[in-house]
C-alpha positions as CSV (number, residue, x, y, z in Angstrom):
1,M,0.0,0.0,0.0
2,K,1.4,3.4,-0.9
3,T,1.4,6.6,1.2
4,Y,0.4,10.0,-0.4
5,N,0.7,13.6,0.5
6,K,-1.8,16.2,0.8
7,K,-1.4,17.0,-3.0
8,G,-2.1,13.5,-3.9
9,Q,1.4,12.9,-5.0
10,A,3.6,10.1,-3.7
11,P,6.5,11.4,-1.4
12,S,9.9,11.6,-2.8
13,A,12.8,9.5,-1.8
14,W,13.9,12.4,0.4
15,G,10.3,12.3,1.9
16,W,10.6,8.5,2.6
17,L,14.0,8.9,4.3
18,L,12.7,11.8,6.4
19,W,9.8,9.6,7.4
20,L,12.0,6.8,8.2
21,S,14.4,8.9,10.4
22,L,11.5,10.3,12.4
23,S,10.1,6.7,12.9
24,C,13.4,5.4,14.3
25,L,13.6,8.4,16.7
26,V,10.2,7.7,18.0
27,G,10.2,4.0,18.1
28,V,11.5,2.4,21.1
29,M,14.7,0.6,20.7
30,G,14.1,0.6,16.9
31,C,16.7,1.1,14.2
32,G,20.1,-0.3,15.9
33,G,19.2,1.2,19.1
34,S,20.7,-0.1,22.5
35,P,19.2,-3.5,23.3
36,A,17.1,-3.9,26.4
37,T,19.0,-4.9,29.6
38,V,18.2,-8.5,30.6
39,H,18.6,-9.3,34.2
40,R,19.9,-12.4,35.1
41,Y,19.3,-14.3,38.6
42,L,20.9,-17.0,40.8
43,L,19.8,-18.7,43.9
44,E,21.1,-17.3,47.0
45,Y,20.6,-18.8,50.6
46,P,22.7,-19.9,53.7
47,P,23.3,-23.7,53.9
48,P,20.6,-25.3,56.0
49,V,21.5,-26.8,59.4
50,V,21.2,-30.7,59.4
51,R,22.0,-32.2,62.9
52,V,23.1,-35.8,62.9
53,P,24.8,-38.1,65.5
54,A,28.0,-38.5,63.4
55,T,29.6,-38.2,60.2
56,L,29.1,-41.4,58.1
57,D,32.7,-42.9,57.1
58,V,31.7,-43.2,53.4
59,A,31.7,-41.0,50.4
60,L,28.8,-39.8,48.5
61,T,28.8,-39.0,44.8
62,V,26.4,-36.3,43.5
63,V,25.5,-36.7,39.8
64,P,24.6,-33.5,37.9
65,F,20.8,-33.1,38.0
66,T,18.8,-33.3,34.8
67,V,15.8,-31.2,34.0
68,D,12.4,-31.9,32.4
69,E,12.2,-30.6,29.0
70,A,9.5,-28.0,29.7
71,F,11.9,-26.2,32.1
72,N,15.3,-27.0,30.4
73,S,16.3,-23.5,29.7
74,T,17.4,-20.3,31.6
75,A,14.0,-18.7,31.0
76,M,12.0,-17.6,34.1
77,L,8.7,-19.3,33.5
78,Y,5.3,-18.4,35.1
79,R,1.9,-20.0,34.8
80,P,-0.7,-17.3,34.7
81,S,-3.5,-20.0,34.5
82,P,-3.8,-23.7,34.2
83,N,-2.4,-25.1,31.2
84,V,-0.7,-21.8,30.1
85,S,3.1,-21.1,30.3
86,D,4.8,-18.0,29.7
87,S,8.3,-16.3,30.4
88,Y,9.6,-13.2,31.5
89,R,11.2,-11.2,28.3
90,Y,14.0,-9.4,30.2
91,H,14.7,-11.6,33.4
92,R,16.3,-15.0,33.1
93,W,18.2,-17.5,35.3
94,R,22.1,-17.1,34.9
95,V,22.5,-20.9,34.5
96,D,20.2,-23.9,33.8
97,P,18.1,-25.0,36.6
98,G,19.9,-28.5,36.7
99,S,23.2,-26.8,37.3
100,M,21.8,-24.6,40.0
101,A,20.3,-27.5,41.9
102,T,23.5,-29.6,41.6
103,D,25.7,-26.8,42.7
104,F,23.7,-26.1,45.8
105,I,23.2,-29.7,46.8
106,I,26.8,-30.3,46.6
107,R,27.6,-27.2,48.5
108,D,25.0,-27.9,51.3
109,F,26.3,-31.5,51.7
110,R,29.8,-30.4,52.1
111,Q,28.9,-27.7,54.5
112,S,26.8,-30.2,56.7
113,R,29.6,-32.8,56.7
114,L,27.2,-35.8,56.8
115,F,29.5,-37.9,54.7
116,R,33.5,-38.3,54.8
117,A,33.5,-36.9,51.3
118,I,31.1,-35.4,48.7
119,L,32.4,-36.3,45.2
120,T,31.3,-35.3,41.8
121,R,31.1,-37.1,38.5
122,G,34.7,-37.6,37.3
123,S,36.4,-37.6,40.7
124,A,39.2,-40.0,41.2
125,G,37.8,-41.1,44.6
126,E,35.5,-44.1,45.1
127,S,32.2,-43.7,46.8
128,R,29.7,-46.1,48.4
129,F,26.6,-44.1,47.6
130,R,25.4,-42.1,44.5
131,L,22.8,-39.3,44.5
132,E,20.9,-38.8,41.2
133,G,18.3,-36.1,40.8
134,S,16.2,-34.0,38.5
135,V,14.5,-30.7,38.3
136,E,10.7,-31.6,37.4
137,E,9.5,-28.1,38.0
138,I,10.9,-24.7,38.6
139,Q,8.3,-21.7,37.9
140,E,6.0,-19.1,39.3
141,I,2.4,-19.9,39.9
142,N,-0.1,-17.0,39.6
143,S,-3.5,-17.6,41.2
144,P,-6.2,-15.6,42.8
145,G,-5.0,-16.6,46.1
146,G,-1.5,-15.2,45.5
147,W,1.8,-16.0,43.7
148,Q,3.9,-18.8,44.6
149,A,7.2,-20.2,43.6
150,A,7.2,-23.8,42.8
151,L,10.1,-26.1,42.9
152,T,9.9,-29.8,42.4
153,L,12.9,-32.2,42.7
154,S,13.1,-35.9,42.2
155,I,16.0,-37.9,43.8
156,T,17.4,-41.4,43.6
157,L,19.8,-42.7,46.1
158,L,21.9,-45.9,45.0
159,D,24.3,-48.2,46.9
160,M,27.0,-48.7,44.5
161,R,28.6,-51.6,46.3
162,D,25.6,-53.7,46.3
163,P,26.3,-56.3,43.5
164,D,22.5,-57.2,43.0
165,L,21.0,-54.4,40.7
166,S,17.6,-55.3,42.1
167,T,18.5,-54.0,45.5
168,R,20.9,-51.4,44.6
169,L,18.1,-48.8,44.7
170,V,18.0,-47.3,48.3
171,F,15.1,-45.1,47.6
172,Q,13.7,-42.7,45.0
173,K,11.0,-40.0,45.7
174,T,9.8,-36.6,44.4
175,L,9.6,-33.6,46.6
176,Q,7.8,-30.2,45.9
177,R,8.0,-27.0,47.9
178,L,5.8,-23.9,47.4
179,E,6.8,-20.6,48.7
180,A,4.7,-17.2,48.5
181,I,5.9,-14.3,46.4
182,P,4.6,-11.3,48.1
183,E,6.7,-9.0,45.8
184,K,5.1,-10.3,42.5
185,T,8.3,-9.5,40.7
186,P,10.9,-11.7,39.0
187,A,13.3,-10.8,41.7
188,G,10.7,-12.1,44.1
189,L,10.5,-15.3,42.1
190,A,14.1,-16.0,42.4
191,R,13.9,-15.2,46.3
192,G,10.9,-17.6,46.3
193,V,12.8,-20.3,44.6
194,S,16.0,-19.7,46.9
195,R,13.9,-20.4,49.9
196,A,12.3,-23.3,48.3
197,M,15.7,-24.8,47.5
198,Q,16.9,-24.3,51.1
199,Q,14.1,-26.1,52.5
200,L,14.2,-29.0,50.0
201,S,18.0,-29.5,50.4
202,Q,17.5,-29.7,54.2
203,V,14.9,-32.4,53.6
204,I,17.1,-34.3,50.9
205,Q,20.1,-34.1,53.2
206,G,18.2,-35.7,56.1
207,E,16.6,-38.4,54.1
208,V,19.9,-39.4,52.3
209,Y,21.8,-39.6,55.6
210,Q,19.2,-41.5,57.3
211,A,18.8,-43.9,54.3
212,A,22.6,-44.4,54.1
213,R,23.0,-44.8,57.7
214,T,20.4,-47.6,57.9
215,R,21.9,-49.4,54.8
216,L,25.3,-49.4,56.5
217,R,23.8,-51.0,59.4
218,S,21.2,-53.3,57.8
219,P,22.2,-53.9,54.2
220,G,19.3,-54.0,51.8
221,K,17.1,-52.0,54.0
222,A,16.1,-48.3,53.0
223,L,14.6,-45.9,55.2
224,G,12.7,-42.6,54.3
225,G,12.9,-39.3,56.1
226,K,10.7,-36.6,57.5
227,K,8.9,-33.9,55.4
228,L,8.5,-30.3,56.2
229,N,4.9,-28.8,56.7
230,N,4.9,-27.1,53.3
231,T,6.8,-29.8,51.4
232,R,4.8,-32.4,49.7
233,E,6.1,-35.9,48.6
234,K,5.0,-36.9,45.4
235,P,4.4,-40.8,44.8
236,T,6.8,-42.3,42.2
237,T,5.5,-44.5,39.4
């Protein structure tokens, strides 16, 4: 479609250039303007305190957590209504959720000193137990009752010295934590997920310790741990 001036004539090349220049000045971030700033977030919380009778004289290897495909990116996702998923345009996680969860689980286990050593994949040392995990959900949930940060982790503990594959599995479970977001902002989401990760880390450490301690005392037997009031355990299939 063409554009004409008041005299019914098509604008000249200079007219088009002037119009384009004015459009660039008026348009927000148009025609090569500076890109919008993208804010990036990390989890941040002090290591939870886990009190135990004594350090177990075995090593635990923590395998990098996987991430369910729907959440496997640095996008900060929110659910405005059921079955709807969207993301903040200028706010993202610094690293993927699996890396964040793995890093903090390793840090917290080392800080708590529940095991003689906490190893990672590729470590030269040998470990008795191996902890695998996945991030099944990390998002903001918007509802009439308020906004919540939702974090769901699935964990699996294996006894690597058990020669029988059928009994090598010590336990497998899924835990979810919901935290209120009074600020209703991306920064509030980051703080909410941080609180959720802190609480889940405490639960995971306690359950892994108790299960490993029981297995060391009575091989072949697994033991679950306690849940927090706002932590829901999802049955595995």
